[in-house]
C-alpha positions in Angstrom: -7.7 -6.5 -1.8 -7.7 -9.7 0.3 -5.8 -10.2 3.5 -2.9 -12.6 3.2 -1.5 -14.3 6.4 2.1 -13.7 7.5 4.6 -16.4 6.5 8.2 -17.1 7.4 9.5 -15.9 4.1 12.5 -13.6 4.3 11.7 -9.8 4.2 12.1 -8.2 0.8 11.0 -4.7 1.8 14.5 -3.9 3.0 15.5 -3.4 -0.7 12.7 -0.9 -1.3 13.1 2.8 -0.8 11.8 3.9 2.5 8.5 5.9 2.4 7.8 8.5 5.0 6.0 7.1 8.0 3.4 9.3 9.7 3.4 9.1 13.4 4.9 6.1 15.1 2.6 3.5 16.8 2.2 5.7 19.9 1.0 8.7 17.9 -1.6 6.7 16.1 -2.8 4.9 19.2 -3.1 8.3 21.0 -5.2 9.7 18.2 -7.6 6.6 18.3 -7.9 6.8 22.1 -8.8 10.5 22.0 -11.4 9.8 19.3 -12.8 6.9 21.3 -13.8 9.3 24.0 -16.0 11.2 21.8 -17.7 8.4 19.8 -21.5 8.4 20.3 -22.7 5.0 21.7 -24.0 4.0 18.2 -20.7 4.7 16.5 -18.8 3.1 19.4 -20.8 -0.1 19.1 -20.3 -0.1 15.3 -16.5 0.2 15.7 -16.4 -2.6 18.3 -18.6 -4.9 16.2 -16.5 -4.3 13.0 -13.2 -5.0 14.8 -14.6 -8.0 16.6 -15.4 -9.4 13.1 -11.8 -8.8 11.8 -10.2 -12.1 10.8 -6.8 -10.5 10.2 -4.3 -10.9 13.1 -1.6 -8.4 12.2 -2.7 -6.4 15.2 -5.1 -6.9 18.2 -8.7 -5.9 17.5 -9.1 -2.8 19.7 -9.3 0.7 18.4 -5.8 1.8 19.5 -4.0 -1.1 17.9 -6.2 -1.1 14.8 -5.1 2.4 14.1 -1.6 1.0 13.5 -2.7 -1.7 11.2 -2.2 0.1 7.9 1.5 0.5 8.5 1.8 -3.2 9.4 -0.2 -4.2 6.3 1.9 -2.1 4.0 5.1 -3.4 5.4 4.1 -7.0 5.9 7.4 -8.8 5.4 6.6 -11.0 2.4 4.0 -8.9 0.6 5.8 -6.5 -1.7 2.5 -5.8 -3.5 1.0 -4.3 -0.4 3.8 -1.8 -0.3 3.5 -0.9 -3.9 -0.3 -0.7 -3.7 -0.7 1.4 -0.6 2.4 3.4 0.1 1.1 6.6 -1.6 -2.1 6.5 0.4 -0.2 7.5 3.6 0.7 11.0 2.6 -0.1 14.0 0.4 3.0 15.5 -1.1 2.2 19.1 -1.7 5.1 21.1 -3.3 6.4 23.7 -0.9 7.3 26.1 -3.7 4.1 25.7 -5.7 1.4 24.1 -3.5 -1.2 22.3 -5.6 -3.4 19.7 -3.8 -4.8 18.3 -7.0 -1.4 17.6 -8.4 -0.3 16.1 -5.1 -3.2 13.7 -5.3 -2.5 12.6 -8.8 -5.3 14.6 -10.3 -7.9 13.6 -7.7 -9.6 11.1 -10.1 -12.8 9.5 -8.7 -12.7 5.9 -7.7 -13.7 3.8 -10.8 -17.1 2.5 -10.7 -17.5 -0.8 -8.8 -13.9 -0.7 -7.6 -13.4 -1.2 -3.9 -11.4 1.4 -2.2 -8.9 -1.2 -1.0 -8.2 -2.3 -4.5 -6.6 1.0 -5.6 -5.6 2.8 -7.5 -2.0 3.0 -6.2 -1.6 6.5 -7.3 -3.9 8.2 -4.7 -3.3 10.4 -1.7 -4.3 10.2 2.0 -7.0 12.9 1.4 -8.9 10.9 -1.2 -8.4 7.6 0.5 -10.0 8.9 3.7 -13.0 10.0 1.7 -13.3 6.8 -0.2 -13.0 4.5 2.8 -15.4 6.9 4.7 -18.0 6.3 1.9 -17.6 2.6 2.3 -18.0 2.9 6.1 -21.2 4.9 5.7 -22.7 2.3 3.3 -24.1 -0.6 5.2 -24.2 -2.5 1.9 -20.4 -2.6 1.7 -18.9 -6.1 1.7 -18.3 -7.1 5.3 -14.5 -7.7 4.9 -14.1 -4.4 3.0 -15.9 -2.5 5.6 -13.6 -3.8 8.3 -10.6 -2.7 6.2 -12.2 0.7 5.5 -12.4 1.3 9.3 -8.8 0.3 9.9 -7.6 2.5 7.0 -9.6 5.5 8.2 -8.3 5.1 11.7 -4.8 5.3 10.4 -5.0 7.8 7.5 -7.0 10.4 9.5 -3.9 10.5 11.7 -1.5 10.5 8.8 -3.2 13.6 7.4 -2.2 15.5 10.6 1.5 14.7 10.7 3.2 18.0 9.6 5.8 16.2 7.5 3.2 14.2 5.6 1.9 17.1 3.5 4.8 19.4 2.5 7.1 18.0 -0.3 10.6 19.3 -0.1 12.0 16.4 -2.2 13.6 14.7 0.9 11.1 11.8 1.5 9.1 13.8 4.0 12.3 14.7 5.9 13.6 11.2 6.0 16.7 12.4 4.1 17.4 15.2 6.5 20.0 14.1 9.1 19.6 15.9 12.4 21.2 16.4 15.8 18.6 17.5 18.2 19.3 19.4 21.5 18.1 17.4 24.5 17.9 14.1 22.7 20.4 11.3 22.5 22.0 11.3 19.1 22.5 8.3 16.8 23.8 8.2 13.3 20.3 7.3 12.0 18.6 10.3 13.3 16.3 11.9 10.7 13.9 14.8 10.9 10.9 12.8 10.0 11.5 10.3 12.8 11.6 13.0 15.4 8.2 14.3 14.4 6.9 10.7 14.2 8.1 9.4 17.5 10.7 11.3 19.6 8.7 14.5 19.9 5.5 12.5 20.7 7.1 10.4 23.4 8.8 13.4 24.9 5.3 14.8 25.8 4.1 11.7 27.7 4.0 7.9 27.2 2.5 5.4 26.9 -0.4 6.4 24.6 -3.0 5.9 27.4 -1.2 8.5 29.5 -0.7 10.9 26.6 -4.3 10.6 25.3 -5.6 11.4 28.9 -3.3 14.4 29.1 -4.3 15.8 25.8 -8.0 15.2 26.3 -7.9 17.2 29.5 -6.5 20.1 27.5 -9.2 20.2 24.8 -12.0 22.5 25.3 -15.5 22.0 23.7 -15.0 25.3 21.9 -11.8 24.0 20.4 -13.4 20.8 19.4 -16.3 22.5 17.7 -13.8 24.7 15.8 -11.6 21.9 14.7 -14.6 19.9 13.6 -15.2 22.3 10.7 -13.6 21.5 7.4 -12.8 18.4 5.3 -9.8 16.1 4.9 -8.4 18.3 2.2 -8.4 21.2 4.7 -6.6 19.0 7.3 -4.0 18.4 4.7 -3.4 22.0 3.9 -3.3 22.9 7.6 -0.7 20.3 8.2 1.1 21.5 5.0 1.4 25.1 6.6 2.7 23.7 9.9 5.2 21.5 8.2 6.4 24.3 5.8 6.7 27.0 8.5 7.7 25.0 11.6 9.1 21.6 10.7 11.2 22.9 7.7 11.4 26.7 8.5 12.8 29.4 6.3 15.0 28.6 4.6 14.0 24.9 4.8 16.2 22.5 6.6 18.5 20.9 4.0 19.2 17.3 3.2 22.7 18.2 2.0 24.4 18.5 5.4 23.5 17.4 8.9 21.2 20.0 10.6 21.4 21.2 14.1 18.0 21.5 15.9 18.0 23.7 19.1 15.8 23.9 22.1 13.6 26.6 20.6 12.7 24.5 17.6 12.1 21.4 20.0 9.6 23.5 22.1 7.7 24.6 19.0 7.7 21.1 17.5 6.3 19.6 20.7 3.6 22.3 20.8 2.7 21.5 17.2 2.7 17.8 17.8 0.3 18.1 20.7 -2.0 20.3 18.7 -2.1 18.0 15.7 -2.7 14.9 17.9 -5.6 16.6 19.5 -7.0 17.9 16.2 -6.7 14.4 14.7 -8.5 12.7 17.6 -11.3 15.2 17.5 -11.8 15.0 13.7 -11.5 11.2 13.7 -14.3 11.0 16.3 -16.5 13.3 14.3 -15.7 11.4 11.1 -16.6 8.0 12.6 -19.7 9.4 14.3 -21.0 10.8 11.0 -20.2 7.7 8.9 -21.2 5.0 11.3 -24.1 6.7 13.1 -25.1 9.9 11.2 -24.6 11.7 14.5 -22.4 14.5 15.9 -20.5 14.2 19.2 -21.6 16.1 22.2 -18.3 17.9 22.8 -19.3 19.2 26.2 -20.3 15.8 27.5 -17.4 13.8 26.2 -14.7 16.3 26.9 -15.8 17.0 30.4 -15.8 13.2 31.0 -12.3 12.9 29.6 -11.1 15.8 31.7 -12.5 14.2 34.8 -10.9 10.8 34.1 -7.6 12.5 33.6 -7.9 14.5 36.8 -8.6 11.4 38.8 -5.6 9.6 37.2 -3.3 12.4 38.2 -4.6 12.5 41.8 -3.8 8.8 42.2 -0.2 9.2 41.0 
């Protein structure tokens, strides 16, 4: 898949059905900034080198902005093929009633021989794309342009896998079809369940991403990080599925048939879940990149103590 520069052509994506977006830019940037804190020096240098070699200008070439690139690339205003090729890669739609990861991932077919991960296939899920792009990152013989793209996709999809509405499938486009009024938040006619989990619940904790990442880093203990570091992308997806099913949708699930009223109890739980998932995603992204780019494991004690100290100094100066 080759990068195509933006043009002044009229947008055509407005006519396409809206896919469920996982985390807004602030969420993705926060995850990347948490991960950055626990990259080993070798992995950190590799990330910087890859991003410095990036010739695409959809986003600036730092780790936080690069984590938002996959959404920009998918929605590039004159590239309908990007949308069709990559939209399924952002989520893992696991049926709430009959959860089956293999079915949600289109049979989990291996990448065809000699096919670049960025070339397809369109019918693939976030779980498998993280693994495929991770394999390309780990292989120094991967084409240079492809390796840069692999990094940017991993930065984004690792976050997508942790958004609680990007794993359970309730036949409502990840909650985009569920209209809501949420206690404590200004209401607009476009308010949808997915958007609150993407953006409003994130921003309600703290903003901008630099502040939010510091706050969350200060809350992560080395023991938590070591625990969260266990498992694979498929485990992350199932963990997010259970959070989405139990907390985001509830029992019975929130309905798309009529506007839903969200109370303060729901909001408090949602914000707790959002904080947890952002922290888990940042820790796991750091480990994933350290393993693929440096064959190393983070020193959780060192990096998290350093992050906590930075956050404490920042609060003292306020």
